[in-house]
N, C-alpha and C positions, 0 to 999 in steps of 0.2 A: 613176427615180432615176438621174440622171447619174452616171456612176463606179460604180454598182452592177453586179453580175453579169448582172442583168436588161437593162442597156444594152448587153451585148454582141451584136453583129451578125454571123451567119455569112455567108460568102460563100455565092451560090445555089448549090445542090448539084442537078446532074441528075442524076433517077432513073435507075436501071437499067432495060432494057427488061424489061416485064412479059411472061412467056411462059404458057402455059394448057396443062393435062395433061388427059387424060379420066380420069376415076374410074371404078371398077367398075360403077357404076350410070350412066355415061354423062354425068354432070355435068362441067363444064369448071371446073379449079380453077387459079388465078391465083397464079403465084410468080416470084420473083425470085432470081437466084443472083448472089453478089457475091465477089469475093475470090478468092484462088488459092491459099491456104492448105492445108497437109497434113492440118489437122484440120476436119472437117464439122462445121457449127454450126447447127441449126436454131432459129431464132428464133420462138417463138410468142407471139401476145398472146393476151388474152382474147376474148369473145365481140364485141367490137367492134373491127375491123380492117378497112383498106384499104391494101394493098400500095403503090397509087400516092399516096395523100393522105400516108402517114406521112412522107414525102420533105419535106413543107411545112412541119414542124415541128420548129424548130432543134434541140431537145434530142432528139427520135427520131432525126433524121438523124445526129448526132453520135454516138450510142450505136451506130448501125448501121455508120458509118464506122469506128468503134473496134472492133467485132466483126469487120469483114471484113478488117482489119490484120494479123489472125494466123490466120485460117480462112476457107474456103469457107463464107459464110454463105448459107443459104437461108432466105426468108421466103416466108409464104404465107398466101393467106386460106381459110379452110376453105370446104366447101360451105355456101351459104345467107348468107355473110357477103363484105362488101367487093365486090370486083369478079367473084368467083366466081359460078358459077350457083346459082340459089336452088334448093331441095329442096322436094317437097311436103311441106304441113305435118304429114301424118300419119306422115311417115318423118323423125323427129327422130334424127340419129346418135349413138351412143354415142361416150364419149371415146375407147374403143377403135378403133373406127371412123374416127375424125377422127385417131388416131395412126398408122394404116395409111397415111394421105396424107402424111405427112411428109417424104416424099423423092421428090419429082417427077422428080430427075434419074436415079433407078435405074428409070423406067418406060421 
């Protein structure tokens, strides 16, 4: 609908470089770091995630840009999700194990 908020077009946002860190089990975990604020902000989505693709969605890109305006923003794909390595089907990680992977910059 012309003139509505749905008609708003954002300029193309160049996604940050995706890096990888090796987890304890040897799997590679994909992550991105944005912003330079004093506060570390870890943004975690549900089980559907892809650090590279989320920049293609204007509302998601806008949210991430707002978050990195006041923080050092860390976004990542958990093991078995998005562009991170798959894990064996018999090894489903607990929420605690996924939480241990939340800060790849400290590794």
